[in-house]
N, C-alpha and C positions, 0 to 999 in steps of 0.2 A: 504494500500500500504506500503511495507517495506521501512524503512528509509535507503537510499542508503549508507550514510556514516557509519552508524552502521553496516550494513551488510558487507561492504568492510573491516572495521576494524576487524570484527570477522572472516571472511572467507578467505580473500586474502592471509594471511600469509601461508596458506596451499597449495597454487597453485603449487609450484614446486614439493612438495612431491606427490601431487595427479597426476601430469603429469607423474612422475616416476612410480607411482603405475599402472596407466592405460597403460603405455608403457610396463611394465613387462607382463601384462595380454594379451595385444593385439599384441605385437611384431612390432607395427607400430607407429612411432613418429607422423605421420600426423593424423592417426585415434585417437591416444591418445589425441592430441590437441583438436580434434573435441569433444571427449567424455568429456573432462574437461570443455569445453565451455558449453556443454549440462548440465553437473553437476551443474555448477554455475547458469545457467538459472533456472533449477529446484529448486535449493536451494533458490534462490532469490524469486521465486514465492511462496514458502511455508514457507519463513522465519517468516512471521507473525504468523504462527501456531506452530513454533518451541518452545517447552515449556521447553527445557533444561533437558529432562529426560536422555540425554546422553551429552557428550561433543560435541562442534561444530565439532571437528576433527572427532569423531566417526560418527556423523551425515553425514558429507560430504563423508567420506569413504563408508558409506552405500549406498548413492546415486550413487557415482562413480562406486563402485564394481558391483552393480546390473545393471547399464547401460552397463558396459563391458560384463557382463554375457549375457545380451540380444543380444549384438553385436556378441558374440562368439557362439550363437545358430545357426548362419549361417554356411553353410558348408565351409570347407577349413581352413588352418592354415598358418601362416607365417613361412618360412623355409629359409635355406641356401643351396647352391648346395651340400655341404658335407652331408647334412641330407637326400638327396634324391638319390644321385648317388655315385658310386665308383670313386676314382681318376683315371684320364686318365694316362695310363702307357707310352704313347708316347708323349714326350714333343714337337714334331714337328706337332702334330695333330692340325688342325684348330678348335678352340673352337666353340661349337655349342650353340645357344640360346635355352632355354627351351620353352615349349609350353606356350601359353597365359593363360592357366588355373592355372599357378603357381603364388602364392602370396609370394613375397620375404620379408624376415625380413628387417627392416630398423634400422639404428643407431639412437641414440638420442644425441643431443648436451649437454655436461656437463653443459654449461652455463645456461641452462633452468631448470635443475633438481638438481643442487648442492644446498644443504640446506644453508640458510643464518645463519651460525653458526660460532661462534668464536672458537669452539672446533674442532681442526684438526681431532680428533678421530671420531667425528660424520660424518665429510665429507668423511673420508676414508671408514667408514662402509657403507655410502650411495652409494658410487661409487662401492664398492665391490658387492653390490646387483644388479648392472646393467651390469656386465660383459657380453660380447656377448655370451660366452659359456653357461652361466646360462640362459639368456633370450631365446636362441635358444632351450635349453632343455625344458624350461617351456612350449613351444608351443606344446609339445607332450603329455602333461597332459590333461585330460578332464577339461573343464572350471572350474567346481566347485572345483576340486582338486587343480587346478592352483591357484585359489583365496585363498583357505585356506592355502596352502603352503607359498604363498607370504606374507599373513598377519601374519602368525605365525612365520615362519623361517627367512624371510627377514626383516620384520618390527617389529618383536617381540611383536605383539599385543596379549594380554592375550586371552586365549580360550573363556572365557565368553564374552569378547568384540567382538571377531570374530563372536560368535553366534548371538549377537545383530545386527552386520553389515549384516549378511547373513539371518537373520530371522529364525534361527534354534536353535538346542540345543547344549549345550557344549559337550555332549556325541557324537553327530553327528560330530562336529568339530574335536574331537580327533580321531575318527575312519577314517574320511576322510583324516586327516593329515598323519596317518600311511600308508594308501594306496598311498598317493602322494609321501611320502618319499621313499617308496619301489620302486615305478615306476621311480622316479628320479635317484635312485641308479642304476637301470638297464640301464638308459640312460647316465650315467656319461661319460663326455667327457674328453679326455686327457688334453684339454686346462684348465680345472678346477683345475688340479693338478700343474700348473705352479707357481713357486715362482717368483713373480714380483720384479724387482729391485726398489730402491728408485727413487723418482721423478726426480732428476737431471740425473741419468743414463738413465731413460726412455726417457727424453727429448733429451739427447745426441744421443740416437739411432734414434729417430725421425728426428733430424736435419741431421744426416748422411744419412738416407734413402732418405730424400727430395733432398739433394745435389746429391746423386748417381742417382736418377731418372731424375732430371733435366739435368744432364750432360750425360745421357744415358750410365752410367758407370756400365756395368754388373759385372765387377770384384769387384767393391766396394760393390755392392749388395750381391755378393757371400760371401764376408767377413762378411757381416751383418747377413746373414741367418744362423740359426742353421741347423744341419744335417738333422733333421726331420721336417724342415719347410714345410709349405703348403701355397698355394695361391688359393683363390676362388674369383670370381667376378660376382655378379649379373648384368645383367640378363642372364649370361651364365651358362649353366648346367655343362660345362667342368671345372674341377679343377685339380690341380696338387699337388703331395705330394713328399717330398724329395728335398733337396737343389739342386741336379743336374738337376732334371726335372724343378724346378721352375726357375732357372737361365737360362736354355736353352729356356724356353718359354718366359721369359722376354726379353732376348737378341734378339731372332729371330722374335718375333711377337708383342712386345708391346713397347719397349723403343724407337725405331726409332733413330733419330739423336738428338744431344744436342740441347736443346731449344724447342723440340716438346712438352714438358710438363712443366707446372708451378704448383708449390704447395705452400700452406701456412699452417703453423702448427695450429692445433686446438686440441680438445679432445672430445672423444665420448665414452659413456658407461664406464666412468672411465678409459679409455685407451688413449694412444697417437694416434693422427689421423692427417690426412692431407686432406685439400680441394684441389681438382685437376682440372686443366684446360688443354685442348689440343689446339695446334695451328691450326688455320683454314687456308684455302687457301689464305686468304688476309693478313696473318701475324699477325692477332689478336689471342685472346684466347677465347675459348668457355668453359663454365662449363661442367665438366665431372661427378663429384660425390665426394664421401667421401671414403677414405681408412683408415681403422682402423687397428692398429698394436697390436698384442699380443706379448709382449716382456718378456724375462727372463734375468737372469744375463748373459747368454751365448750369447744373441743376439735376433734377431727377429724370433719368432716361427711361426707366421701366419700373412699373409696379407689378410684382408677381404675387398674387394673393392665393393662399392655400386654405380653402374653406373646409378645414377638418377641425372640428371643435376639440378633439382629443390632443391635438398638437399643442394647445395652449398650456395644458398641464405638463406635457412632455418638455416644454421649454422652461419649466420652473415656476409656473403661475397657477398654483392649485386653487386659488380663490379669486372670485370676481372682484374688481375694484368697487369701492363704495359709490353709490349714486351721487 
């Protein structure tokens, strides 16, 4: 039987980065948590046979990556509305929900995947590898290409070590990586080219967004959005592009009256985000979901809202804000 204390000391420090790794591959925060739990269970069971032929980190990544590849063998992928449909040209159109066969991408809380490091550069690099635009693009790669690209280009794992993790050859890793890079280039999203502002500017934009939303101030939101802004909200298939369309949709169909929404600042995928609640008929607030902002020096470029009430608690907000 493995020694629990020794196993925990060896393996637990890698939990945040393993969660980030599984999330990149799966596109689902909840599925990633389940796979990390499975990884640690498998690792604990086989710890007594671990002979140190690789590092503990490589050994854990091998278990986690192959567990994810098994999960990805099932049909379907995680997506955003903009990955399936064209933007709605009519901002007065009533948004439509997608069919039940669509699996939506989820955000991931920064608090659970940010490395425990005193090096700010390491934290910035880790967050850059979790941007929504990147994770959304990864979901269109075949599973094995996805795994190789994440291990090599996001985590900078040497090709020989990737070969160990995947049980293949270095030559195979290199050829798979070339195909993955070419495919990702074809899928390149405009959001990936945005130059993000420094953290204080990003936080200021988030605070202004929250204030505008809570006050149902469409004019303030219009001042925040860039000319080419877009808004999408799972589980709706309908999304809007262009500041004029976005503001019209927000003003006429979403904002309502001041006080209809409450929001608290958080961060997801290395980006500013807000946990959102909506007022119910009794004057209280019910969880709505998480909204992630893609920001640039010019303002808010994209609003990606995830309408899953359970995400609010997962992001560390177990209780609704007071009315």
